[in-house]
C-alpha positions as CSV (number, residue, x, y, z in Angstrom):
1,M,13.1,-71.4,-5.3
2,G,9.9,-73.1,-4.1
3,Q,11.6,-76.6,-3.8
4,G,14.5,-75.0,-1.8
5,L,12.1,-73.3,0.6
6,W,10.2,-76.6,1.0
7,R,13.4,-78.5,1.8
8,V,14.3,-75.9,4.4
9,A,10.9,-76.1,6.1
10,R,11.0,-79.9,5.9
11,N,14.5,-80.1,7.4
12,Q,13.5,-77.8,10.2
13,Q,10.6,-80.2,11.0
14,L,12.9,-83.2,10.8
15,Q,15.4,-81.4,13.0
16,Q,12.8,-80.9,15.7
17,E,11.7,-84.5,15.5
18,G,15.3,-85.8,15.4
19,Y,15.1,-87.8,12.2
20,S,15.1,-87.5,8.4
21,E,13.7,-89.5,5.5
22,Q,17.1,-91.3,5.3
23,G,17.0,-92.1,9.0
24,Y,18.1,-90.6,12.3
25,L,20.1,-87.3,12.1
26,S,22.0,-85.7,14.8
27,R,21.1,-82.1,15.8
28,E,24.4,-80.9,14.3
29,Q,23.8,-82.6,10.9
30,S,20.3,-81.2,10.7
31,R,21.5,-77.7,11.5
32,R,24.2,-77.8,8.8
33,M,21.7,-79.1,6.2
34,A,19.2,-76.3,7.0
35,A,21.9,-73.6,6.9
36,S,23.1,-74.9,3.5
37,N,19.7,-74.9,2.0
38,I,19.0,-71.3,3.3
39,A,22.3,-70.1,1.8
40,N,21.5,-71.7,-1.6
41,T,18.1,-70.2,-1.7
42,S,19.4,-66.7,-0.8
43,H,22.1,-67.0,-3.5
44,R,19.5,-67.9,-6.1
45,K,17.4,-64.9,-5.2
46,Q,20.4,-62.6,-5.4
47,V,21.4,-64.0,-8.8
48,Q,17.8,-63.7,-10.1
49,G,17.1,-60.1,-8.9
50,G,19.7,-58.2,-6.9
51,I,22.7,-58.3,-9.2
52,D,20.6,-57.6,-12.3
53,I,19.1,-54.5,-10.7
54,Y,22.5,-53.3,-9.5
55,H,23.9,-53.5,-13.0
56,L,20.8,-51.9,-14.5
57,L,21.0,-48.9,-12.1
58,K,24.7,-48.6,-12.8
59,D,24.2,-48.5,-16.5
60,L,21.4,-45.9,-16.2
61,A,23.6,-43.7,-14.0
62,N,26.2,-43.6,-16.8
63,D,23.8,-43.2,-19.6
64,E,24.5,-39.8,-21.2
65,L,21.3,-39.8,-23.3
66,L,19.3,-40.2,-20.1
67,W,21.0,-37.3,-18.4
68,Q,20.6,-35.2,-21.5
69,G,16.9,-35.9,-21.5
70,L,16.7,-35.0,-17.8
71,C,18.5,-31.7,-18.4
72,K,16.5,-30.6,-21.4
73,S,13.1,-31.6,-19.9
74,T,13.7,-29.6,-16.7
75,W,15.8,-26.7,-18.1
76,G,14.5,-26.3,-21.7
77,H,17.0,-23.7,-22.7
78,C,20.7,-23.2,-21.8
79,S,23.3,-21.4,-23.8
80,I,25.6,-24.3,-23.5
81,Y,23.2,-26.5,-25.5
82,N,24.1,-24.6,-28.6
83,K,27.8,-24.7,-28.2
84,N,30.5,-27.2,-28.9
85,P,30.9,-29.1,-25.6
86,P,34.2,-28.5,-23.7
87,I,36.6,-31.3,-23.0
88,G,35.3,-33.5,-20.2
89,F,31.8,-32.3,-20.6
90,S,29.0,-34.7,-19.4
91,F,25.3,-34.1,-19.1
92,R,25.4,-35.8,-15.7
93,K,27.7,-33.1,-14.4
94,L,25.6,-30.5,-16.2
95,Y,22.5,-31.7,-14.4
96,M,24.2,-31.4,-11.0
97,Q,25.3,-27.9,-11.9
98,L,21.8,-26.8,-13.1
99,D,20.3,-28.2,-9.9
100,E,22.8,-26.4,-7.8
101,G,22.3,-23.2,-9.7
102,S,18.5,-23.4,-9.4
103,L,18.8,-23.8,-5.6
104,T,21.2,-20.9,-5.5
105,F,18.7,-18.7,-7.6
106,N,15.9,-19.6,-5.2
107,A,17.9,-18.3,-2.3
108,N,19.5,-15.3,-4.2
109,P,18.5,-14.7,-7.8
110,D,21.6,-12.6,-8.7
111,E,24.0,-15.2,-7.3
112,G,22.1,-17.9,-9.1
113,V,22.4,-16.2,-12.5
114,N,26.1,-15.5,-11.8
115,Y,26.6,-19.2,-11.0
116,F,25.2,-20.2,-14.3
117,M,27.4,-17.8,-16.1
118,S,30.5,-18.8,-14.2
119,K,29.9,-22.4,-15.3
120,G,29.4,-21.4,-18.9
121,I,25.8,-22.6,-18.8
122,L,24.3,-19.1,-19.6
123,D,25.7,-16.3,-21.7
124,D,25.7,-12.8,-20.2
125,S,22.7,-11.6,-22.3
126,P,19.2,-10.5,-21.3
127,K,17.8,-12.5,-24.2
128,E,19.5,-15.7,-23.1
129,I,18.5,-15.2,-19.4
130,A,14.9,-14.6,-20.5
131,K,14.9,-17.8,-22.6
132,F,16.3,-19.7,-19.6
133,I,13.6,-18.4,-17.3
134,F,10.8,-19.0,-19.9
135,C,11.8,-22.7,-20.3
136,T,12.5,-23.5,-16.7
137,R,9.9,-24.5,-14.0
138,T,12.2,-25.0,-11.0
139,L,12.7,-21.3,-10.1
140,N,10.9,-19.9,-7.1
141,W,8.2,-17.5,-8.4
142,K,8.6,-15.0,-5.6
143,K,12.3,-14.7,-6.1
144,L,11.8,-14.6,-9.9
145,R,9.3,-11.7,-9.5
146,I,11.9,-9.7,-7.5
147,Y,14.5,-10.4,-10.1
148,L,12.4,-9.3,-13.0
149,D,11.3,-6.2,-11.2
150,E,15.0,-5.3,-10.9
151,R,16.0,-6.5,-14.4
152,R,13.6,-4.8,-16.8
153,D,15.8,-5.6,-19.7
154,V,15.3,-9.3,-19.1
155,L,11.6,-8.7,-18.5
156,D,11.3,-7.0,-21.9
157,D,12.8,-10.0,-23.7
158,L,10.7,-12.4,-21.6
159,V,7.5,-10.7,-22.7
160,T,8.4,-11.0,-26.4
161,L,8.8,-14.8,-26.0
162,H,5.0,-15.1,-25.5
163,N,2.8,-15.8,-28.5
164,F,-0.8,-14.8,-27.8
165,R,-2.0,-15.3,-31.4
166,N,-5.7,-16.3,-31.6
167,Q,-6.1,-16.5,-27.8
168,F,-9.0,-15.1,-25.9
169,L,-7.9,-12.1,-23.8
170,P,-8.5,-13.6,-20.3
171,N,-6.8,-16.9,-21.3
172,A,-3.8,-15.0,-22.7
173,L,-3.6,-13.0,-19.5
174,R,-3.6,-16.2,-17.4
175,E,-0.8,-17.7,-19.5
176,F,1.2,-14.4,-19.1
177,F,0.9,-14.4,-15.3
178,R,1.9,-18.1,-15.1
179,H,5.3,-17.2,-16.4
180,I,5.5,-13.7,-14.9
181,H,3.7,-13.7,-11.6
182,A,1.7,-10.6,-10.7
183,P,2.7,-8.7,-7.5
184,E,0.4,-9.1,-4.5
185,E,-0.3,-5.4,-4.4
186,R,-1.2,-2.7,-7.0
187,G,1.7,-0.5,-8.0
188,E,4.1,0.6,-10.6
189,Y,5.3,-3.0,-11.3
190,L,1.8,-4.3,-12.0
191,E,1.1,-1.3,-14.3
192,T,4.3,-2.1,-16.1
193,L,3.4,-5.7,-16.6
194,I,-0.1,-4.9,-17.9
195,T,1.3,-2.3,-20.3
196,K,3.8,-4.7,-21.7
197,F,1.2,-7.5,-22.0
198,S,-1.2,-5.1,-23.8
199,H,1.3,-4.2,-26.4
200,R,2.4,-7.8,-26.9
201,F,-1.2,-9.0,-27.2
202,C,-2.0,-6.4,-29.8
203,A,1.2,-7.2,-31.7
204,C,0.2,-10.9,-31.8
205,N,-3.4,-10.2,-33.0
206,P,-3.3,-7.2,-35.4
207,D,-6.3,-8.4,-37.4
208,L,-8.4,-9.0,-34.3
209,M,-7.5,-5.5,-32.9
210,R,-8.6,-3.9,-36.2
211,E,-11.8,-5.9,-36.2
212,L,-12.7,-5.0,-32.6
213,G,-11.3,-1.5,-32.9
214,L,-9.0,-2.0,-29.9
215,S,-5.8,-0.2,-29.1
216,P,-3.1,-1.1,-26.6
217,D,-4.6,1.5,-24.2
218,A,-8.1,-0.2,-24.6
219,V,-6.6,-3.6,-23.9
220,Y,-4.9,-2.1,-20.8
221,V,-8.3,-1.0,-19.5
222,L,-9.8,-4.4,-20.2
223,C,-6.9,-6.2,-18.4
224,Y,-7.4,-4.0,-15.3
225,S,-11.1,-4.6,-15.4
226,L,-10.6,-8.4,-15.6
227,I,-8.2,-8.4,-12.7
228,L,-10.7,-6.3,-10.6
229,L,-13.6,-8.6,-11.7
230,S,-11.5,-11.7,-10.8
231,I,-11.0,-10.3,-7.3
232,D,-14.6,-9.4,-6.9
233,L,-16.0,-12.8,-8.0
234,T,-13.5,-15.0,-6.2
235,S,-12.9,-13.2,-2.9
236,P,-15.0,-14.5,0.0
237,H,-14.9,-11.0,1.6
238,V,-16.9,-9.5,-1.2
239,K,-20.6,-10.3,-0.5
240,N,-22.3,-8.3,-3.2
241,K,-20.7,-9.7,-6.4
242,M,-20.5,-7.5,-9.5
243,S,-23.2,-8.5,-12.0
244,K,-22.6,-8.9,-15.7
245,R,-24.7,-5.8,-16.5
246,E,-22.6,-3.7,-14.0
247,F,-19.3,-5.0,-15.5
248,I,-20.4,-4.2,-19.1
249,R,-21.5,-0.7,-18.0
250,N,-18.4,0.1,-16.1
251,T,-16.0,-1.2,-18.7
252,R,-17.7,0.6,-21.6
253,R,-17.5,3.8,-19.7
254,A,-13.7,3.5,-19.7
255,A,-13.4,2.1,-23.3
256,Q,-16.4,3.3,-25.3
257,N,-15.5,1.6,-28.6
258,I,-15.7,-1.9,-27.1
259,S,-18.8,-3.9,-28.1
260,E,-21.2,-5.0,-25.4
261,D,-21.1,-8.7,-26.6
262,F,-17.3,-8.8,-26.4
263,V,-17.3,-7.4,-22.8
264,G,-20.1,-9.9,-21.9
265,H,-18.0,-12.8,-23.1
266,L,-15.1,-11.5,-20.9
267,Y,-17.4,-11.6,-17.9
268,D,-18.6,-15.1,-18.7
269,N,-15.0,-16.4,-18.9
270,I,-14.0,-15.0,-15.5
271,Y,-17.3,-16.3,-14.0
272,L,-16.8,-19.8,-15.3
273,I,-13.0,-20.3,-15.2
274,G,-11.8,-18.0,-12.4
275,H,-9.0,-15.6,-11.6
276,V,-6.7,-14.4,-14.4
277,A,-3.7,-13.7,-12.0
278,A,-4.0,-16.4,-9.4
């Protein structure tokens, strides 16, 4: 390539001067020689790079293993993964359908779920829908919150998919609200979420609950206290922040069996890490 470009530059110089190393050249001969060298150089560049890249991209576009990996890395669970594939099935086509269904869900959750079912991607089962939601990160959280508020059967199965074993309470609550986003205002739906979380947390940590003397009702009180503390410590509108002593006193009034040290550790976690439902 370097020699070809050098000859082009040299011939252009010779053309301007009206001669070559072999002798005098007419303007037409010099022009033809320069054009020929440019064409050869362009051809070599295309052979070395362009055609190889084209074939590489073509092979990747038809690679079923690649499309399978893209599907399962983005949508971790689909009912169709566990079935015998129908005639003409391809993961490339499935990827396009999953992408289309996700966009539909983000506009209208009910239509999105119906689309997945109509394509055979999801079974009409609360448990299957819950698994799909739990393993998917492309769904709009605001639309998902509306959908789960309406489909409490799906919400119940979604809660049971969480494993909070050996997790510190504030960290478990953060994980829970990453999958099931908390509403912006207090109300019945928030109370439902905290109640379901409390029962699930206790079910995952029976030994810890016995050791600390906690019940689902006590965990419910702690969760509400942590949410209020999070707002108090992180909101710029609250000038007088709640102290650790105040948090311990207020919390133990609501749940008298909780140890002071445990409540103090809860405060430290929120103070250092931040909101549990952000």
